[in-house]
N, CA, C and O atoms as a CHARMM CRD file, in Angstrom:
* protein
*
  260
    1    1 MET  N      0.78000  -1.23100   0.12900 PROA 1      0.00000
    2    1 MET  CA     0.02100  -0.16300  -0.05300 PROA 1      0.00000
    3    1 MET  C      1.16400   1.01500  -0.23000 PROA 1      0.00000
    4    1 MET  O      2.35100   1.05200   0.09400 PROA 1      0.00000
    5    2 VAL  N      0.24400   2.01500  -0.92200 PROA 2      0.00000
    6    2 VAL  CA     1.32100   3.55500  -1.02300 PROA 2      0.00000
    7    2 VAL  C      0.51300   4.62700  -0.54500 PROA 2      0.00000
    8    2 VAL  O     -0.57500   4.95300  -1.02000 PROA 2      0.00000
    9    3 LYS  N      1.22400   5.27700   0.62900 PROA 3      0.00000
   10    3 LYS  CA     0.66800   6.41900   0.99600 PROA 3      0.00000
   11    3 LYS  C      1.37100   7.75400   0.56600 PROA 3      0.00000
   12    3 LYS  O      2.58200   7.97600   0.54400 PROA 3      0.00000
   13    4 VAL  N      0.28400   8.63800   0.21300 PROA 4      0.00000
   14    4 VAL  CA     0.57100   9.85700  -0.49000 PROA 4      0.00000
   15    4 VAL  C      0.37700  11.33000   0.57700 PROA 4      0.00000
   16    4 VAL  O     -0.75000  11.67500   0.93400 PROA 4      0.00000
   17    5 LEU  N      1.28700  11.88900   0.88400 PROA 5      0.00000
   18    5 LEU  CA     0.83900  13.50400   1.57300 PROA 5      0.00000
   19    5 LEU  C      1.21100  14.21200   0.52000 PROA 5      0.00000
   20    5 LEU  O      2.21800  14.26200  -0.18500 PROA 5      0.00000
   21    6 ILE  N     -0.09200  14.89400   0.57200 PROA 6      0.00000
   22    6 ILE  CA    -0.24600  16.36000  -0.15500 PROA 6      0.00000
   23    6 ILE  C     -0.31100  17.87700   0.84700 PROA 6      0.00000
   24    6 ILE  O     -1.19200  18.25600   1.61800 PROA 6      0.00000
   25    7 PHE  N      0.98900  18.51300   0.46700 PROA 7      0.00000
   26    7 PHE  CA     0.90000  19.48100   1.16500 PROA 7      0.00000
   27    7 PHE  C     -0.06000  20.73200   0.19600 PROA 7      0.00000
   28    7 PHE  O      0.17500  21.06000  -0.96800 PROA 7      0.00000
   29    8 ALA  N     -0.77400  21.07400   0.77400 PROA 8      0.00000
   30    8 ALA  CA    -1.98200  22.07700   0.21700 PROA 8      0.00000
   31    8 ALA  C     -2.24100  23.16200   1.40900 PROA 8      0.00000
   32    8 ALA  O     -3.26900  23.33600   2.06300 PROA 8      0.00000
   33    9 GLY  N     -0.66000  24.01200   1.50700 PROA 9      0.00000
   34    9 GLY  CA    -0.75400  25.00000   2.79400 PROA 9      0.00000
   35    9 GLY  C     -0.15600  25.90900   2.43700 PROA 9      0.00000
   36    9 GLY  O      0.57300  26.48800   3.24200 PROA 9      0.00000
   37   10 GLY  N     -0.22500  26.19800   1.55200 PROA 10     0.00000
   38   10 GLY  CA     0.32800  27.53000   0.91600 PROA 10     0.00000
   39   10 GLY  C     -0.93200  28.60100   0.58200 PROA 10     0.00000
   40   10 GLY  O     -2.05200  28.17800   0.29400 PROA 10     0.00000
   41   11 THR  N     -0.64600  29.89500   0.64900 PROA 11     0.00000
   42   11 THR  CA    -1.71100  31.00200   0.88400 PROA 11     0.00000
   43   11 THR  C     -1.97700  31.81400  -0.74700 PROA 11     0.00000
   44   11 THR  O     -2.75700  32.75900  -0.86700 PROA 11     0.00000
   45   12 GLY  N     -1.36100  31.37200  -1.63400 PROA 12     0.00000
   46   12 GLY  CA    -1.69100  31.68700  -2.73400 PROA 12     0.00000
   47   12 GLY  C     -1.19600  33.56300  -3.07300 PROA 12     0.00000
   48   12 GLY  O     -1.62700  34.36900  -3.89700 PROA 12     0.00000
   49   13 ARG  N     -0.31600  33.65400  -2.18900 PROA 13     0.00000
   50   13 ARG  CA     0.30600  35.18700  -2.49800 PROA 13     0.00000
   51   13 ARG  C      1.05400  35.18000  -4.25600 PROA 13     0.00000
   52   13 ARG  O      0.80300  36.08500  -5.05200 PROA 13     0.00000
   53   14 ARG  N      1.74200  34.29000  -4.51100 PROA 14     0.00000
   54   14 ARG  CA     2.75200  34.44700  -5.77300 PROA 14     0.00000
   55   14 ARG  C      1.43600  34.61400  -6.71000 PROA 14     0.00000
   56   14 ARG  O      1.65000  35.13500  -7.80500 PROA 14     0.00000
   57   15 MET  N      0.30400  34.29300  -6.45800 PROA 15     0.00000
   58   15 MET  CA    -1.09800  33.97900  -7.82900 PROA 15     0.00000
   59   15 MET  C     -1.58700  35.08300  -7.46400 PROA 15     0.00000
   60   15 MET  O     -2.40000  35.46300  -8.30700 PROA 15     0.00000
   61   16 ASN  N     -1.45200  36.02900  -6.32200 PROA 16     0.00000
   62   16 ASN  CA    -2.65000  37.60300  -6.24300 PROA 16     0.00000
   63   16 ASN  C     -3.73700  36.85600  -5.62800 PROA 16     0.00000
   64   16 ASN  O     -4.79700  37.40700  -5.92800 PROA 16     0.00000
   65   17 ALA  N     -3.91400  35.87200  -4.92200 PROA 17     0.00000
   66   17 ALA  CA    -5.09800  35.48300  -4.98000 PROA 17     0.00000
   67   17 ALA  C     -5.35300  36.09300  -3.21900 PROA 17     0.00000
   68   17 ALA  O     -4.78700  35.71200  -2.19400 PROA 17     0.00000
   69   18 ARG  N     -6.16800  36.90500  -3.35900 PROA 18     0.00000
   70   18 ARG  CA    -6.62900  37.85200  -2.12800 PROA 18     0.00000
   71   18 ARG  C     -7.60900  37.12000  -1.13900 PROA 18     0.00000
   72   18 ARG  O     -7.61300  37.31200   0.07700 PROA 18     0.00000
   73   19 THR  N     -8.34900  36.35100  -1.73800 PROA 19     0.00000
   74   19 THR  CA    -9.51900  35.81900  -1.15100 PROA 19     0.00000
   75   19 THR  C     -9.59700  34.52200  -0.22500 PROA 19     0.00000
   76   19 THR  O    -10.09700  34.39300   0.89200 PROA 19     0.00000
   77   20 ARG  N     -8.78400  33.37800  -1.24200 PROA 20     0.00000
   78   20 ARG  CA    -8.44200  32.39100  -0.38500 PROA 20     0.00000
   79   20 ARG  C     -7.22900  31.93100  -1.07700 PROA 20     0.00000
   80   20 ARG  O     -6.48900  32.50700  -1.87400 PROA 20     0.00000
   81   21 PRO  N     -7.20400  30.34200  -0.40200 PROA 21     0.00000
   82   21 PRO  CA    -5.55500  30.18600  -0.85100 PROA 21     0.00000
   83   21 PRO  C     -6.00800  29.34900  -2.20400 PROA 21     0.00000
   84   21 PRO  O     -7.10100  28.90900  -2.56200 PROA 21     0.00000
   85   22 LYS  N     -4.38800  29.31400  -2.93500 PROA 22     0.00000
   86   22 LYS  CA    -4.30200  29.12800  -4.42800 PROA 22     0.00000
   87   22 LYS  C     -5.35400  27.50800  -4.66800 PROA 22     0.00000
   88   22 LYS  O     -6.27600  27.38500  -5.47300 PROA 22     0.00000
   89   23 GLN  N     -4.86600  26.49900  -3.75100 PROA 23     0.00000
   90   23 GLN  CA    -5.56000  25.18800  -3.70300 PROA 23     0.00000
   91   23 GLN  C     -7.09400  25.10500  -3.45500 PROA 23     0.00000
   92   23 GLN  O     -7.62600  24.00400  -3.60300 PROA 23     0.00000
   93   24 PHE  N     -7.99300  26.37400  -3.02100 PROA 24     0.00000
   94   24 PHE  CA    -8.92200  26.88500  -2.72400 PROA 24     0.00000
   95   24 PHE  C     -9.67400  27.36500  -4.24400 PROA 24     0.00000
   96   24 PHE  O    -10.85500  27.41500  -4.58700 PROA 24     0.00000
   97   25 LEU  N     -8.68600  27.60900  -4.78700 PROA 25     0.00000
   98   25 LEU  CA    -9.74000  28.74500  -6.10800 PROA 25     0.00000
   99   25 LEU  C    -10.20000  27.45900  -7.03900 PROA 25     0.00000
  100   25 LEU  O     -9.84400  26.28100  -7.05100 PROA 25     0.00000
  101   26 MET  N    -11.11600  28.19400  -7.78500 PROA 26     0.00000
  102   26 MET  CA   -12.16100  27.23700  -8.24800 PROA 26     0.00000
  103   26 MET  C    -11.58000  27.62000  -9.93000 PROA 26     0.00000
  104   26 MET  O    -11.16800  28.69600 -10.36200 PROA 26     0.00000
  105   27 MET  N    -11.72000  26.44300 -10.55400 PROA 27     0.00000
  106   27 MET  CA   -11.55200  26.09900 -11.72100 PROA 27     0.00000
  107   27 MET  C    -12.31500  25.00800 -12.67600 PROA 27     0.00000
  108   27 MET  O    -12.25000  23.79200 -12.49900 PROA 27     0.00000
  109   28 HSD  N    -12.86700  25.49600 -13.45900 PROA 28     0.00000
  110   28 HSD  CA   -14.09500  24.92500 -14.06200 PROA 28     0.00000
  111   28 HSD  C    -15.10700  24.35800 -13.23000 PROA 28     0.00000
  112   28 HSD  O    -15.64700  23.27800 -13.46800 PROA 28     0.00000
  113   29 GLY  N    -15.39900  25.20100 -12.10500 PROA 29     0.00000
  114   29 GLY  CA   -16.28200  24.76400 -11.09000 PROA 29     0.00000
  115   29 GLY  C    -15.93400  23.84300 -10.14300 PROA 29     0.00000
  116   29 GLY  O    -16.76400  23.49300  -9.30300 PROA 29     0.00000
  117   30 LYS  N    -14.87600  23.42000 -10.15800 PROA 30     0.00000
  118   30 LYS  CA   -14.17100  23.17200  -8.86400 PROA 30     0.00000
  119   30 LYS  C    -12.92600  23.29200  -8.24500 PROA 30     0.00000
  120   30 LYS  O    -11.94300  23.37500  -8.98100 PROA 30     0.00000
  121   31 PRO  N    -12.75700  23.31900  -6.87900 PROA 31     0.00000
  122   31 PRO  CA   -11.54600  23.86500  -6.52500 PROA 31     0.00000
  123   31 PRO  C    -10.30000  22.98500  -6.77500 PROA 31     0.00000
  124   31 PRO  O    -10.31300  21.80000  -6.44200 PROA 31     0.00000
  125   32 VAL  N     -9.25600  23.53700  -7.34300 PROA 32     0.00000
  126   32 VAL  CA    -7.79200  23.26900  -7.63100 PROA 32     0.00000
  127   32 VAL  C     -7.71900  21.68100  -6.55800 PROA 32     0.00000
  128   32 VAL  O     -7.38200  20.64500  -7.13200 PROA 32     0.00000
  129   33 ILE  N     -7.93800  21.65000  -5.57300 PROA 33     0.00000
  130   33 ILE  CA    -7.38100  20.86200  -4.49500 PROA 33     0.00000
  131   33 ILE  C     -7.82500  19.51900  -5.13300 PROA 33     0.00000
  132   33 ILE  O     -7.09200  18.57300  -5.41900 PROA 33     0.00000
  133   34 LEU  N     -9.15000  19.61700  -5.29700 PROA 34     0.00000
  134   34 LEU  CA   -10.06000  18.30400  -5.80300 PROA 34     0.00000
  135   34 LEU  C     -9.85500  17.50600  -6.76100 PROA 34     0.00000
  136   34 LEU  O    -10.17200  16.31700  -6.79300 PROA 34     0.00000
  137   35 TYR  N     -8.88900  18.61500  -8.23900 PROA 35     0.00000
  138   35 TYR  CA    -8.33900  17.90600  -9.03800 PROA 35     0.00000
  139   35 TYR  C     -6.90600  16.96200  -8.76200 PROA 35     0.00000
  140   35 TYR  O     -6.58800  15.87200  -9.23600 PROA 35     0.00000
  141   36 THR  N     -6.41900  17.57300  -8.10200 PROA 36     0.00000
  142   36 THR  CA    -5.46200  16.53200  -7.20100 PROA 36     0.00000
  143   36 THR  C     -5.76300  15.40700  -6.48200 PROA 36     0.00000
  144   36 THR  O     -5.23600  14.32200  -6.72800 PROA 36     0.00000
  145   37 LEU  N     -6.66600  15.59600  -5.50700 PROA 37     0.00000
  146   37 LEU  CA    -7.57300  14.51500  -4.66500 PROA 37     0.00000
  147   37 LEU  C     -8.02900  13.10900  -5.73400 PROA 37     0.00000
  148   37 LEU  O     -8.14200  11.89900  -5.54200 PROA 37     0.00000
  149   38 GLU  N     -8.17800  13.87900  -6.73700 PROA 38     0.00000
  150   38 GLU  CA    -8.86900  12.70300  -7.82900 PROA 38     0.00000
  151   38 GLU  C     -7.66400  11.69700  -8.66300 PROA 38     0.00000
  152   38 GLU  O     -7.52700  10.49400  -8.88300 PROA 38     0.00000
  153   39 LYS  N     -7.15100  12.55400  -8.86900 PROA 39     0.00000
  154   39 LYS  CA    -6.07800  11.79400  -9.69400 PROA 39     0.00000
  155   39 LYS  C     -5.25300  10.67700  -8.90800 PROA 39     0.00000
  156   39 LYS  O     -4.82500   9.61000  -9.34800 PROA 39     0.00000
  157   40 PHE  N     -5.11800  11.35800  -7.27700 PROA 40     0.00000
  158   40 PHE  CA    -4.42400  10.07700  -6.53000 PROA 40     0.00000
  159   40 PHE  C     -5.58800   8.91700  -6.11600 PROA 40     0.00000
  160   40 PHE  O     -5.29300   7.72500  -6.19700 PROA 40     0.00000
  161   41 GLU  N     -6.89200   9.33700  -5.68000 PROA 41     0.00000
  162   41 GLU  CA    -7.80400   8.54400  -5.73000 PROA 41     0.00000
  163   41 GLU  C     -7.92900   7.43700  -6.59500 PROA 41     0.00000
  164   41 GLU  O     -7.80300   6.32300  -6.08600 PROA 41     0.00000
  165   42 ALA  N     -8.16600   7.53300  -7.88200 PROA 42     0.00000
  166   42 ALA  CA    -7.74100   6.92100  -8.66600 PROA 42     0.00000
  167   42 ALA  C     -6.91800   5.88300  -9.29700 PROA 42     0.00000
  168   42 ALA  O     -7.04800   5.08500 -10.22500 PROA 42     0.00000
  169   43 HSD  N     -5.86000   6.25800  -8.28100 PROA 43     0.00000
  170   43 HSD  CA    -4.39600   5.22800  -8.65300 PROA 43     0.00000
  171   43 HSD  C     -4.77400   4.25400  -7.85900 PROA 43     0.00000
  172   43 HSD  O     -5.20200   4.48400  -6.72800 PROA 43     0.00000
  173   44 GLU  N     -4.64300   2.84500  -8.44100 PROA 44     0.00000
  174   44 GLU  CA    -4.94900   1.59700  -7.57400 PROA 44     0.00000
  175   44 GLU  C     -3.61400   1.02000  -6.48400 PROA 44     0.00000
  176   44 GLU  O     -3.63300   0.20500  -5.56100 PROA 44     0.00000
  177   45 GLU  N     -2.91300   1.54500  -6.85600 PROA 45     0.00000
  178   45 GLU  CA    -1.49000   1.44400  -5.62900 PROA 45     0.00000
  179   45 GLU  C     -1.67200   2.12700  -4.85500 PROA 45     0.00000
  180   45 GLU  O     -0.83600   2.05800  -3.95300 PROA 45     0.00000
  181   46 ILE  N     -2.86700   3.25500  -4.65100 PROA 46     0.00000
  182   46 ILE  CA    -2.49900   4.42100  -3.28600 PROA 46     0.00000
  183   46 ILE  C     -3.80200   3.73900  -2.39200 PROA 46     0.00000
  184   46 ILE  O     -4.89100   3.37100  -2.83300 PROA 46     0.00000
  185   47 GLY  N     -3.23200   3.70000  -0.79500 PROA 47     0.00000
  186   47 GLY  CA    -4.34600   3.13400  -0.19700 PROA 47     0.00000
  187   47 GLY  C     -4.55700   4.20000   0.72900 PROA 47     0.00000
  188   47 GLY  O     -5.55700   4.18600   1.44700 PROA 47     0.00000
  189   48 GLU  N     -3.47800   5.38700   0.80600 PROA 48     0.00000
  190   48 GLU  CA    -4.24300   6.37300   2.05700 PROA 48     0.00000
  191   48 GLU  C     -3.83600   7.81700   1.55500 PROA 48     0.00000
  192   48 GLU  O     -2.94500   7.95100   0.71500 PROA 48     0.00000
  193   49 ILE  N     -4.41900   8.74000   2.01800 PROA 49     0.00000
  194   49 ILE  CA    -3.59400  10.30600   1.20000 PROA 49     0.00000
  195   49 ILE  C     -3.94700  11.12300   2.74200 PROA 49     0.00000
  196   49 ILE  O     -4.83200  11.27100   3.58500 PROA 49     0.00000
  197   50 VAL  N     -2.97600  11.38900   2.50200 PROA 50     0.00000
  198   50 VAL  CA    -3.04100  12.69600   3.93100 PROA 50     0.00000
  199   50 VAL  C     -2.81100  14.16700   3.19200 PROA 50     0.00000
  200   50 VAL  O     -2.09800  14.49000   2.24100 PROA 50     0.00000
  201   51 ILE  N     -3.34600  14.61000   3.68900 PROA 51     0.00000
  202   51 ILE  CA    -3.57000  16.04000   3.38000 PROA 51     0.00000
  203   51 ILE  C     -2.97900  17.24000   4.43900 PROA 51     0.00000
  204   51 ILE  O     -3.50800  17.34700   5.54500 PROA 51     0.00000
  205   52 VAL  N     -1.94100  18.07000   4.07500 PROA 52     0.00000
  206   52 VAL  CA    -1.73400  19.26700   4.93100 PROA 52     0.00000
  207   52 VAL  C     -1.91100  20.33800   4.81300 PROA 52     0.00000
  208   52 VAL  O     -1.10100  20.92100   4.09200 PROA 52     0.00000
  209   53 CYS  N     -2.98400  21.12600   5.40900 PROA 53     0.00000
  210   53 CYS  CA    -3.68200  21.95600   4.95400 PROA 53     0.00000
  211   53 CYS  C     -3.48800  23.20400   6.06800 PROA 53     0.00000
  212   53 CYS  O     -3.08800  22.97700   7.21000 PROA 53     0.00000
  213   54 LEU  N     -3.88400  24.79500   5.49500 PROA 54     0.00000
  214   54 LEU  CA    -3.52800  25.60000   6.64300 PROA 54     0.00000
  215   54 LEU  C     -5.04500  25.02900   7.69300 PROA 54     0.00000
  216   54 LEU  O     -5.90800  24.23100   7.32800 PROA 54     0.00000
  217   55 GLU  N     -4.96200  25.69500   8.92600 PROA 55     0.00000
  218   55 GLU  CA    -5.34500  25.17300   9.81700 PROA 55     0.00000
  219   55 GLU  C     -6.83400  25.99600   9.70200 PROA 55     0.00000
  220   55 GLU  O     -7.82300  25.29400   9.91500 PROA 55     0.00000
  221   56 SER  N     -7.06400  27.41000   9.38700 PROA 56     0.00000
  222   56 SER  CA    -8.34500  27.88300   8.77900 PROA 56     0.00000
  223   56 SER  C     -9.08500  27.26700   7.78400 PROA 56     0.00000
  224   56 SER  O    -10.29000  27.46400   7.63200 PROA 56     0.00000
  225   57 TRP  N     -8.40900  26.52300   7.09500 PROA 57     0.00000
  226   57 TRP  CA    -8.84500  26.37100   5.86400 PROA 57     0.00000
  227   57 TRP  C     -9.64600  24.80100   5.95800 PROA 57     0.00000
  228   57 TRP  O    -10.42100  24.48800   5.05500 PROA 57     0.00000
  229   58 MET  N     -9.41400  23.95700   7.00100 PROA 58     0.00000
  230   58 MET  CA    -9.57400  22.70800   7.03900 PROA 58     0.00000
  231   58 MET  C    -11.03700  22.56500   7.43400 PROA 58     0.00000
  232   58 MET  O    -10.94300  21.60600   8.20000 PROA 58     0.00000
  233   59 GLY  N    -11.93900  22.79100   7.42100 PROA 59     0.00000
  234   59 GLY  CA   -13.11600  22.80200   7.18200 PROA 59     0.00000
  235   59 GLY  C    -13.44500  23.03400   6.00000 PROA 59     0.00000
  236   59 GLY  O    -14.14700  22.17500   5.46800 PROA 59     0.00000
  237   60 GLN  N    -13.11400  24.09400   5.29300 PROA 60     0.00000
  238   60 GLN  CA   -13.65900  23.97800   3.97300 PROA 60     0.00000
  239   60 GLN  C    -13.24200  22.99500   3.15700 PROA 60     0.00000
  240   60 GLN  O    -13.83400  22.63400   2.14000 PROA 60     0.00000
  241   61 LEU  N    -11.90400  22.40700   3.71500 PROA 61     0.00000
  242   61 LEU  CA   -11.39100  21.03400   2.61600 PROA 61     0.00000
  243   61 LEU  C    -12.18800  20.15000   3.18000 PROA 61     0.00000
  244   61 LEU  O    -12.68800  19.42100   2.32400 PROA 61     0.00000
  245   62 ARG  N    -12.58200  19.85800   4.45200 PROA 62     0.00000
  246   62 ARG  CA   -13.45500  18.93800   4.85400 PROA 62     0.00000
  247   62 ARG  C    -15.27700  18.96500   4.01600 PROA 62     0.00000
  248   62 ARG  O    -15.90300  17.92900   3.79000 PROA 62     0.00000
  249   63 GLU  N    -15.55300  19.70800   3.84500 PROA 63     0.00000
  250   63 GLU  CA   -16.48000  20.04300   3.07800 PROA 63     0.00000
  251   63 GLU  C    -16.79200  19.57900   1.35700 PROA 63     0.00000
  252   63 GLU  O    -17.70300  19.12400   0.66500 PROA 63     0.00000
  253   64 TYR  N    -15.72100  19.92500   1.26800 PROA 64     0.00000
  254   64 TYR  CA   -15.04900  19.71900  -0.55800 PROA 64     0.00000
  255   64 TYR  C    -15.08400  18.33000  -0.60500 PROA 64     0.00000
  256   64 TYR  O    -15.81400  17.81300  -1.45100 PROA 64     0.00000
  257   65 ILE  N    -14.36400  17.55300   0.22300 PROA 65     0.00000
  258   65 ILE  CA   -13.93300  16.13700   0.06600 PROA 65     0.00000
  259   65 ILE  C    -15.36500  15.34800   0.90800 PROA 65     0.00000
  260   65 ILE  O    -15.42200  14.12300   1.01000 PROA 65     0.00000
């Protein structure tokens, strides 16, 4: 079983994202972090995914998941 660690703790400062971190920006109606999660979830050898996220955004991340 492969475990994956996703670092999603950036603030989006370089992308000039003032309202939310870059991983929570919407792209084609879905937050960017979900595109990442979907790719890892679809891989048959991955058994566990751990996401490191800004504490203030953990609730939002849980809602998306």
